[in-house]
A tleap script that builds the chain and sets N, CA, C and O, in Angstrom:
source leaprc.protein.ff14SB
mol = sequence {
  NMET GLN ALA LYS LEU HIE ILE LYS LYS GLY
  ASP THR VAL LYS ALA ILE ALA GLY ASN SER
  LYS GLY GLN GLN GLY LYS VAL LEU SER ILE
  ASP ARG LYS ASN SER ARG ALA VAL VAL GLU
  GLY LEU ASN ILE ILE SER LYS HIE THR LYS
  PRO ASN ALA SER ASN THR GLN GLY GLY ILE
  VAL LYS GLN GLU ALA SER ILE HIE ILE SER
  ASN LEU MET LEU VAL ASP ALA LYS GLY ASN
  ALA THR LYS VAL GLY ARG LYS LEU ASN GLU
  ASP ASN LYS SER VAL ARG TYR SER LYS LYS
  SER GLY GLU VAL ILE CLYS
}
set mol.1.N position { -26.236 4.575 14.737 }
set mol.1.CA position { -26.619 5.275 13.630 }
set mol.1.C position { -25.629 5.086 12.441 }
set mol.1.O position { -24.415 5.028 12.634 }
set mol.2.N position { -26.163 4.997 11.266 }
set mol.2.CA position { -25.321 4.727 10.019 }
set mol.2.C position { -24.778 5.956 9.528 }
set mol.2.O position { -25.392 7.012 9.682 }
set mol.3.N position { -23.609 5.894 8.916 }
set mol.3.CA position { -22.906 7.023 8.301 }
set mol.3.C position { -23.661 7.572 7.111 }
set mol.3.O position { -24.378 6.831 6.439 }
set mol.4.N position { -23.513 8.856 6.839 }
set mol.4.CA position { -24.132 9.488 5.661 }
set mol.4.C position { -23.379 8.970 4.420 }
set mol.4.O position { -22.184 8.689 4.512 }
set mol.5.N position { -24.033 8.842 3.294 }
set mol.5.CA position { -23.383 8.316 2.108 }
set mol.5.C position { -23.321 9.550 1.161 }
set mol.5.O position { -23.995 10.565 1.339 }
set mol.6.N position { -22.508 9.375 0.208 }
set mol.6.CA position { -22.251 10.433 -0.796 }
set mol.6.C position { -23.268 10.402 -1.966 }
set mol.6.O position { -23.299 11.280 -2.828 }
set mol.7.N position { -24.056 9.384 -1.939 }
set mol.7.CA position { -25.159 9.296 -3.054 }
set mol.7.C position { -26.491 9.058 -2.415 }
set mol.7.O position { -26.546 8.513 -1.312 }
set mol.8.N position { -27.559 9.437 -3.051 }
set mol.8.CA position { -28.924 9.298 -2.647 }
set mol.8.C position { -29.715 8.580 -3.758 }
set mol.8.O position { -29.229 8.455 -4.882 }
set mol.9.N position { -30.880 8.131 -3.455 }
set mol.9.CA position { -31.788 7.562 -4.418 }
set mol.9.C position { -32.196 8.742 -5.421 }
set mol.9.O position { -32.577 9.841 -5.017 }
set mol.10.N position { -32.083 8.422 -6.672 }
set mol.10.CA position { -32.460 9.356 -7.737 }
set mol.10.C position { -31.272 10.192 -8.244 }
set mol.10.O position { -31.441 11.012 -9.146 }
set mol.11.N position { -30.126 10.002 -7.698 }
set mol.11.CA position { -28.934 10.648 -8.213 }
set mol.11.C position { -28.519 10.004 -9.478 }
set mol.11.O position { -28.838 8.842 -9.727 }
set mol.12.N position { -27.796 10.750 -10.303 }
set mol.12.CA position { -27.076 10.123 -11.468 }
set mol.12.C position { -25.673 9.870 -11.026 }
set mol.12.O position { -25.002 10.741 -10.473 }
set mol.13.N position { -25.231 8.637 -11.284 }
set mol.13.CA position { -23.892 8.235 -10.833 }
set mol.13.C position { -23.155 7.531 -12.059 }
set mol.13.O position { -23.775 7.067 -13.016 }
set mol.14.N position { -21.877 7.502 -11.942 }
set mol.14.CA position { -20.933 6.876 -12.934 }
set mol.14.C position { -20.184 5.723 -12.209 }
set mol.14.O position { -19.662 5.922 -11.111 }
set mol.15.N position { -20.136 4.552 -12.812 }
set mol.15.CA position { -19.401 3.467 -12.256 }
set mol.15.C position { -17.904 3.706 -12.585 }
set mol.15.O position { -17.535 3.897 -13.744 }
set mol.16.N position { -17.062 3.690 -11.538 }
set mol.16.CA position { -15.571 3.855 -11.733 }
set mol.16.C position { -14.824 2.613 -11.614 }
set mol.16.O position { -13.609 2.633 -11.810 }
set mol.17.N position { -15.444 1.499 -11.303 }
set mol.17.CA position { -14.789 0.230 -11.177 }
set mol.17.C position { -15.839 -0.908 -11.524 }
set mol.17.O position { -17.049 -0.687 -11.482 }
set mol.18.N position { -15.321 -2.097 -11.856 }
set mol.18.CA position { -16.123 -3.168 -12.062 }
set mol.18.C position { -16.462 -3.423 -13.517 }
set mol.18.O position { -15.885 -2.793 -14.404 }
set mol.19.N position { -17.387 -4.336 -13.781 }
set mol.19.CA position { -17.764 -4.713 -15.172 }
set mol.19.C position { -18.418 -3.504 -15.953 }
set mol.19.O position { -18.302 -3.332 -17.167 }
set mol.20.N position { -19.103 -2.715 -15.110 }
set mol.20.CA position { -19.877 -1.495 -15.722 }
set mol.20.C position { -19.071 -0.202 -15.733 }
set mol.20.O position { -19.609 0.899 -15.851 }
set mol.21.N position { -17.763 -0.381 -15.606 }
set mol.21.CA position { -16.884 0.833 -15.499 }
set mol.21.C position { -17.148 1.825 -16.743 }
set mol.21.O position { -17.141 1.436 -17.911 }
set mol.22.N position { -17.376 3.124 -16.354 }
set mol.22.CA position { -17.591 4.054 -17.303 }
set mol.22.C position { -19.012 4.372 -17.681 }
set mol.22.O position { -19.288 5.371 -18.345 }
set mol.23.N position { -19.911 3.515 -17.255 }
set mol.23.CA position { -21.294 3.697 -17.551 }
set mol.23.C position { -22.035 4.508 -16.529 }
set mol.23.O position { -21.708 4.468 -15.343 }
set mol.24.N position { -23.061 5.266 -16.983 }
set mol.24.CA position { -23.877 6.049 -16.086 }
set mol.24.C position { -25.289 5.501 -15.828 }
set mol.24.O position { -25.799 4.731 -16.643 }
set mol.25.N position { -25.899 5.862 -14.765 }
set mol.25.CA position { -27.221 5.513 -14.540 }
set mol.25.C position { -27.819 6.169 -13.302 }
set mol.25.O position { -27.121 6.803 -12.511 }
set mol.26.N position { -29.089 6.003 -13.160 }
set mol.26.CA position { -29.872 6.664 -11.994 }
set mol.26.C position { -29.956 5.610 -10.936 }
set mol.26.O position { -30.151 4.431 -11.234 }
set mol.27.N position { -29.799 6.053 -9.607 }
set mol.27.CA position { -29.835 5.186 -8.486 }
set mol.27.C position { -31.250 4.868 -8.268 }
set mol.27.O position { -32.091 5.759 -8.145 }
set mol.28.N position { -31.544 3.572 -8.215 }
set mol.28.CA position { -32.938 3.063 -7.980 }
set mol.28.C position { -33.223 2.863 -6.498 }
set mol.28.O position { -34.289 3.218 -5.995 }
set mol.29.N position { -32.230 2.277 -5.808 }
set mol.29.CA position { -32.399 2.047 -4.418 }
set mol.29.C position { -31.051 1.875 -3.752 }
set mol.29.O position { -30.079 1.539 -4.429 }
set mol.30.N position { -30.949 2.108 -2.368 }
set mol.30.CA position { -29.709 1.997 -1.661 }
set mol.30.C position { -29.929 1.064 -0.409 }
set mol.30.O position { -30.894 1.202 0.342 }
set mol.31.N position { -29.030 0.176 -0.257 }
set mol.31.CA position { -28.881 -0.670 0.939 }
set mol.31.C position { -27.829 -0.116 1.805 }
set mol.31.O position { -26.644 -0.363 1.581 }
set mol.32.N position { -28.240 0.680 2.861 }
set mol.32.CA position { -27.252 1.411 3.707 }
set mol.32.C position { -26.497 0.392 4.579 }
set mol.32.O position { -25.322 0.617 4.869 }
set mol.33.N position { -27.140 -0.748 5.019 }
set mol.33.CA position { -26.498 -1.643 5.900 }
set mol.33.C position { -25.251 -2.314 5.140 }
set mol.33.O position { -24.199 -2.508 5.749 }
set mol.34.N position { -25.391 -2.630 3.911 }
set mol.34.CA position { -24.359 -3.304 3.185 }
set mol.34.C position { -23.484 -2.343 2.308 }
set mol.34.O position { -22.494 -2.769 1.715 }
set mol.35.N position { -23.869 -1.069 2.246 }
set mol.35.CA position { -23.136 0.017 1.483 }
set mol.35.C position { -23.244 -0.427 -0.060 }
set mol.35.O position { -22.239 -0.462 -0.769 }
set mol.36.N position { -24.479 -0.753 -0.522 }
set mol.36.CA position { -24.648 -1.190 -1.852 }
set mol.36.C position { -25.824 -0.317 -2.514 }
set mol.36.O position { -26.712 0.178 -1.820 }
set mol.37.N position { -25.770 -0.182 -3.765 }
set mol.37.CA position { -26.817 0.498 -4.473 }
set mol.37.C position { -27.210 -0.218 -5.746 }
set mol.37.O position { -26.348 -0.833 -6.373 }
set mol.38.N position { -28.497 -0.172 -6.174 }
set mol.38.CA position { -28.922 -0.680 -7.390 }
set mol.38.C position { -29.063 0.496 -8.369 }
set mol.38.O position { -29.800 1.433 -8.062 }
set mol.39.N position { -28.406 0.492 -9.510 }
set mol.39.CA position { -28.349 1.583 -10.485 }
set mol.39.C position { -28.948 1.128 -11.825 }
set mol.39.O position { -28.558 0.067 -12.311 }
set mol.40.N position { -29.807 1.820 -12.402 }
set mol.40.CA position { -30.456 1.616 -13.672 }
set mol.40.C position { -29.453 1.440 -14.683 }
set mol.40.O position { -28.648 2.336 -14.936 }
set mol.41.N position { -29.456 0.257 -15.317 }
set mol.41.CA position { -28.580 -0.042 -16.476 }
set mol.41.C position { -27.205 -0.446 -16.197 }
set mol.41.O position { -26.459 -0.707 -17.141 }
set mol.42.N position { -26.753 -0.531 -14.852 }
set mol.42.CA position { -25.483 -0.989 -14.428 }
set mol.42.C position { -25.508 -2.339 -13.760 }
set mol.42.O position { -26.478 -2.717 -13.104 }
set mol.43.N position { -24.361 -3.097 -13.950 }
set mol.43.CA position { -24.278 -4.428 -13.292 }
set mol.43.C position { -25.348 -5.330 -13.578 }
set mol.43.O position { -25.976 -5.884 -12.676 }
set mol.44.N position { -25.621 -5.529 -14.971 }
set mol.44.CA position { -26.748 -6.373 -15.366 }
set mol.44.C position { -26.397 -7.886 -15.231 }
set mol.44.O position { -25.337 -8.317 -15.686 }
set mol.45.N position { -27.278 -8.664 -14.617 }
set mol.45.CA position { -27.121 -10.089 -14.442 }
set mol.45.C position { -28.220 -10.849 -15.072 }
set mol.45.O position { -29.275 -10.270 -15.334 }
set mol.46.N position { -28.054 -12.104 -15.336 }
set mol.46.CA position { -29.072 -12.964 -15.903 }
set mol.46.C position { -29.547 -13.797 -14.710 }
set mol.46.O position { -28.760 -14.505 -14.081 }
set mol.47.N position { -30.912 -13.697 -14.393 }
set mol.47.CA position { -31.524 -14.460 -13.380 }
set mol.47.C position { -32.431 -15.469 -14.001 }
set mol.47.O position { -33.305 -15.141 -14.804 }
set mol.48.N position { -32.207 -16.752 -13.606 }
set mol.48.CA position { -33.113 -17.840 -14.030 }
set mol.48.C position { -34.265 -17.900 -13.183 }
set mol.48.O position { -34.149 -18.057 -11.968 }
set mol.49.N position { -35.514 -17.768 -13.831 }
set mol.49.CA position { -36.823 -17.775 -13.063 }
set mol.49.C position { -37.658 -18.867 -13.422 }
set mol.49.O position { -37.685 -19.251 -14.591 }
set mol.50.N position { -38.412 -19.464 -12.445 }
set mol.50.CA position { -39.385 -20.501 -12.657 }
set mol.50.C position { -40.697 -19.771 -13.200 }
set mol.50.O position { -40.957 -18.594 -12.951 }
set mol.51.N position { -41.441 -20.568 -13.929 }
set mol.51.CA position { -42.789 -19.971 -14.245 }
set mol.51.C position { -43.618 -19.671 -13.087 }
set mol.51.O position { -43.609 -20.442 -12.128 }
set mol.52.N position { -44.350 -18.598 -13.090 }
set mol.52.CA position { -45.247 -18.281 -11.896 }
set mol.52.C position { -46.450 -17.518 -12.456 }
set mol.52.O position { -46.625 -17.487 -13.674 }
set mol.53.N position { -47.246 -16.932 -11.652 }
set mol.53.CA position { -48.446 -16.306 -12.044 }
set mol.53.C position { -48.218 -15.034 -12.846 }
set mol.53.O position { -48.974 -14.748 -13.774 }
set mol.54.N position { -47.191 -14.269 -12.504 }
set mol.54.CA position { -46.883 -13.065 -13.222 }
set mol.54.C position { -46.090 -13.316 -14.443 }
set mol.54.O position { -46.200 -12.588 -15.429 }
set mol.55.N position { -45.247 -14.390 -14.395 }
set mol.55.CA position { -44.445 -14.704 -15.622 }
set mol.55.C position { -44.620 -16.164 -15.939 }
set mol.55.O position { -43.873 -17.022 -15.469 }
set mol.56.N position { -45.671 -16.440 -16.784 }
set mol.56.CA position { -46.047 -17.808 -17.098 }
set mol.56.C position { -44.954 -18.589 -17.818 }
set mol.56.O position { -44.848 -19.806 -17.664 }
set mol.57.N position { -44.162 -17.903 -18.586 }
set mol.57.CA position { -43.169 -18.561 -19.394 }
set mol.57.C position { -41.943 -18.973 -18.594 }
set mol.57.O position { -41.380 -20.039 -18.841 }
set mol.58.N position { -41.513 -18.139 -17.628 }
set mol.58.CA position { -40.291 -18.447 -16.893 }
set mol.58.C position { -39.117 -18.030 -17.879 }
set mol.58.O position { -39.294 -17.322 -18.870 }
set mol.59.N position { -37.922 -18.545 -17.489 }
set mol.59.CA position { -36.744 -18.400 -18.374 }
set mol.59.C position { -35.745 -17.574 -17.727 }
set mol.59.O position { -35.668 -17.504 -16.501 }
set mol.60.N position { -34.894 -16.878 -18.603 }
set mol.60.CA position { -33.774 -16.043 -18.171 }
set mol.60.C position { -34.207 -14.571 -18.280 }
set mol.60.O position { -34.601 -14.077 -19.336 }
set mol.61.N position { -34.104 -13.884 -17.084 }
set mol.61.CA position { -34.461 -12.444 -17.037 }
set mol.61.C position { -33.253 -11.626 -16.792 }
set mol.61.O position { -32.505 -11.958 -15.871 }
set mol.62.N position { -32.973 -10.548 -17.550 }
set mol.62.CA position { -31.943 -9.642 -17.288 }
set mol.62.C position { -32.388 -8.600 -16.255 }
set mol.62.O position { -33.466 -8.018 -16.375 }
set mol.63.N position { -31.539 -8.371 -15.228 }
set mol.63.CA position { -31.903 -7.352 -14.201 }
set mol.63.C position { -30.693 -6.805 -13.636 }
set mol.63.O position { -29.612 -7.381 -13.760 }
set mol.64.N position { -30.849 -5.606 -12.961 }
set mol.64.CA position { -29.814 -4.897 -12.320 }
set mol.64.C position { -29.453 -5.577 -10.992 }
set mol.64.O position { -30.355 -5.916 -10.225 }
set mol.65.N position { -28.183 -5.781 -10.702 }
set mol.65.CA position { -27.755 -6.274 -9.392 }
set mol.65.C position { -27.110 -5.083 -8.628 }
set mol.65.O position { -26.725 -4.087 -9.240 }
set mol.66.N position { -27.002 -5.204 -7.306 }
set mol.66.CA position { -26.361 -4.080 -6.586 }
set mol.66.C position { -24.926 -3.979 -6.833 }
set mol.66.O position { -24.265 -4.945 -7.214 }
set mol.67.N position { -24.421 -2.784 -6.613 }
set mol.67.CA position { -23.006 -2.533 -6.832 }
set mol.67.C position { -22.555 -1.749 -5.621 }
set mol.67.O position { -23.329 -0.956 -5.085 }
set mol.68.N position { -21.320 -1.945 -5.170 }
set mol.68.CA position { -20.798 -1.338 -3.962 }
set mol.68.C position { -20.743 0.221 -4.213 }
set mol.68.O position { -20.412 0.692 -5.301 }
set mol.69.N position { -21.082 0.952 -3.154 }
set mol.69.CA position { -21.065 2.404 -3.277 }
set mol.69.C position { -19.682 2.962 -3.511 }
set mol.69.O position { -19.585 4.008 -4.153 }
set mol.70.N position { -18.704 2.415 -3.092 }
set mol.70.CA position { -17.386 2.866 -3.332 }
set mol.70.C position { -16.885 2.804 -4.867 }
set mol.70.O position { -15.901 3.405 -5.296 }
set mol.71.N position { -17.659 2.048 -5.545 }
set mol.71.CA position { -17.397 1.901 -7.094 }
set mol.71.C position { -18.279 2.913 -7.843 }
set mol.71.O position { -18.342 2.845 -9.071 }
set mol.72.N position { -18.947 3.828 -7.177 }
set mol.72.CA position { -19.834 4.782 -7.808 }
set mol.72.C position { -19.358 6.168 -7.500 }
set mol.72.O position { -18.918 6.455 -6.387 }
set mol.73.N position { -19.445 7.029 -8.479 }
set mol.73.CA position { -19.199 8.538 -8.306 }
set mol.73.C position { -20.338 9.389 -8.793 }
set mol.73.O position { -20.898 9.132 -9.858 }
set mol.74.N position { -20.680 10.373 -8.048 }
set mol.74.CA position { -21.725 11.215 -8.485 }
set mol.74.C position { -21.469 12.007 -9.666 }
set mol.74.O position { -20.349 12.487 -9.847 }
set mol.75.N position { -22.438 12.188 -10.506 }
set mol.75.CA position { -22.322 13.069 -11.768 }
set mol.75.C position { -23.081 14.336 -11.436 }
set mol.75.O position { -24.261 14.292 -11.087 }
set mol.76.N position { -22.357 15.540 -11.555 }
set mol.76.CA position { -23.027 16.818 -11.294 }
set mol.76.C position { -23.929 17.275 -12.502 }
set mol.76.O position { -24.116 16.579 -13.500 }
set mol.77.N position { -24.460 18.513 -12.298 }
set mol.77.CA position { -25.334 18.958 -13.350 }
set mol.77.C position { -24.709 19.141 -14.696 }
set mol.77.O position { -25.421 19.065 -15.697 }
set mol.78.N position { -23.359 19.391 -14.794 }
set mol.78.CA position { -22.689 19.610 -16.002 }
set mol.78.C position { -22.335 18.282 -16.614 }
set mol.78.O position { -21.872 18.286 -17.754 }
set mol.79.N position { -22.507 17.137 -15.968 }
set mol.79.CA position { -22.231 15.845 -16.536 }
set mol.79.C position { -20.870 15.278 -16.239 }
set mol.79.O position { -20.443 14.293 -16.840 }
set mol.80.N position { -20.127 15.973 -15.211 }
set mol.80.CA position { -18.800 15.555 -14.816 }
set mol.80.C position { -18.924 14.705 -13.517 }
set mol.80.O position { -19.705 15.048 -12.630 }
set mol.81.N position { -18.138 13.580 -13.411 }
set mol.81.CA position { -18.010 12.857 -12.263 }
set mol.81.C position { -17.239 13.654 -11.248 }
set mol.81.O position { -16.182 14.184 -11.592 }
set mol.82.N position { -17.702 13.778 -10.005 }
set mol.82.CA position { -17.116 14.584 -9.047 }
set mol.82.C position { -17.101 14.005 -7.698 }
set mol.82.O position { -17.956 13.169 -7.404 }
set mol.83.N position { -16.182 14.384 -6.824 }
set mol.83.CA position { -16.302 14.050 -5.431 }
set mol.83.C position { -17.344 14.898 -4.707 }
set mol.83.O position { -17.730 15.969 -5.175 }
set mol.84.N position { -17.770 14.420 -3.606 }
set mol.84.CA position { -18.871 15.062 -2.883 }
set mol.84.C position { -18.452 15.616 -1.599 }
set mol.84.O position { -17.822 14.868 -0.851 }
set mol.85.N position { -18.708 16.832 -1.223 }
set mol.85.CA position { -18.350 17.375 0.016 }
set mol.85.C position { -19.602 17.862 0.758 }
set mol.85.O position { -20.662 17.922 0.136 }
set mol.86.N position { -19.545 18.194 1.979 }
set mol.86.CA position { -20.683 18.664 2.772 }
set mol.86.C position { -20.283 20.002 3.402 }
set mol.86.O position { -19.176 20.182 3.908 }
set mol.87.N position { -21.276 20.957 3.339 }
set mol.87.CA position { -21.087 22.240 4.035 }
set mol.87.C position { -22.405 22.698 4.520 }
set mol.87.O position { -23.435 22.146 4.135 }
set mol.88.N position { -22.414 23.760 5.413 }
set mol.88.CA position { -23.597 24.332 5.878 }
set mol.88.C position { -24.066 25.531 5.007 }
set mol.88.O position { -23.272 26.377 4.596 }
set mol.89.N position { -25.376 25.558 4.752 }
set mol.89.CA position { -25.775 26.652 3.903 }
set mol.89.C position { -26.252 27.782 4.798 }
set mol.89.O position { -25.961 27.744 5.994 }
set mol.90.N position { -26.947 28.762 4.312 }
set mol.90.CA position { -27.348 29.944 5.099 }
set mol.90.C position { -28.354 29.567 6.285 }
set mol.90.O position { -28.398 30.253 7.307 }
set mol.91.N position { -29.133 28.478 6.102 }
set mol.91.CA position { -30.075 28.029 7.171 }
set mol.91.C position { -29.420 27.113 8.159 }
set mol.91.O position { -30.112 26.530 8.994 }
set mol.92.N position { -28.047 26.947 8.106 }
set mol.92.CA position { -27.304 25.985 8.947 }
set mol.92.C position { -27.791 24.540 8.783 }
set mol.92.O position { -27.811 23.745 9.722 }
set mol.93.N position { -28.196 24.235 7.487 }
set mol.93.CA position { -28.579 22.848 7.074 }
set mol.93.C position { -27.250 22.322 6.296 }
set mol.93.O position { -26.566 23.066 5.593 }
set mol.94.N position { -26.971 20.936 6.511 }
set mol.94.CA position { -25.983 20.362 5.713 }
set mol.94.C position { -26.360 20.135 4.300 }
set mol.94.O position { -27.391 19.504 4.067 }
set mol.95.N position { -25.602 20.603 3.298 }
set mol.95.CA position { -25.913 20.297 1.920 }
set mol.95.C position { -24.691 19.674 1.289 }
set mol.95.O position { -23.559 19.926 1.702 }
set mol.96.N position { -24.928 18.882 0.312 }
set mol.96.CA position { -23.933 18.344 -0.569 }
set mol.96.C position { -23.536 19.270 -1.652 }
set mol.96.O position { -24.370 19.956 -2.244 }
set mol.97.N position { -22.174 19.298 -1.936 }
set mol.97.CA position { -21.728 20.150 -2.993 }
set mol.97.C position { -20.655 19.399 -3.827 }
set mol.97.O position { -19.968 18.496 -3.349 }
set mol.98.N position { -20.564 19.827 -5.074 }
set mol.98.CA position { -19.519 19.225 -5.986 }
set mol.98.C position { -18.180 19.849 -5.719 }
set mol.98.O position { -18.042 21.072 -5.760 }
set mol.99.N position { -17.224 19.058 -5.455 }
set mol.99.CA position { -15.829 19.462 -5.149 }
set mol.99.C position { -15.164 19.947 -6.401 }
set mol.99.O position { -14.225 20.738 -6.315 }
set mol.100.N position { -15.631 19.485 -7.646 }
set mol.100.CA position { -15.004 19.934 -8.843 }
set mol.100.C position { -15.510 21.289 -9.260 }
set mol.100.O position { -14.688 22.117 -9.650 }
set mol.101.N position { -16.826 21.598 -9.211 }
set mol.101.CA position { -17.404 22.912 -9.561 }
set mol.101.C position { -17.695 23.778 -8.456 }
set mol.101.O position { -17.761 24.994 -8.634 }
set mol.102.N position { -17.888 23.225 -7.257 }
set mol.102.CA position { -18.294 24.033 -6.104 }
set mol.102.C position { -19.772 24.325 -5.995 }
set mol.102.O position { -20.205 24.998 -5.060 }
set mol.103.N position { -20.555 23.827 -6.941 }
set mol.103.CA position { -21.934 24.000 -6.796 }
set mol.103.C position { -22.673 23.101 -5.949 }
set mol.103.O position { -22.296 21.936 -5.816 }
set mol.104.N position { -23.787 23.584 -5.312 }
set mol.104.CA position { -24.642 22.785 -4.440 }
set mol.104.C position { -25.381 21.724 -5.195 }
set mol.104.O position { -25.930 22.036 -6.251 }
set mol.105.N position { -25.445 20.481 -4.740 }
set mol.105.CA position { -26.183 19.448 -5.478 }
set mol.105.C position { -27.545 19.367 -4.981 }
set mol.105.O position { -27.772 19.319 -3.771 }
set mol.106.N position { -28.532 19.348 -5.925 }
set mol.106.CA position { -29.929 19.350 -5.482 }
set mol.106.C position { -30.354 17.945 -5.063 }
set mol.106.O position { -31.498 17.741 -4.659 }
savepdb mol mol.pdb
quit
């Protein structure tokens, strides 16, 4: 079984290291096996593509590359980057909460 991660698909995160340091974006996908995530607008690379049916011109395409999850920090509802904790709610379900504000993360 793989370990639980501090971020999920759809979360807003902030890059705390790397070329995109300080930028924020929404998580598009997560690769749990390699502990990497693709974030909208972060870690942009130039990919050289051949002409094909969908892209008849070909050329250089800018797209997001994956970034290691350890370089990402969750942004809470107030817009602050925060560490993530886990606790049990009233229904004995594990929920994520912001360690900075103490609020439960939806």
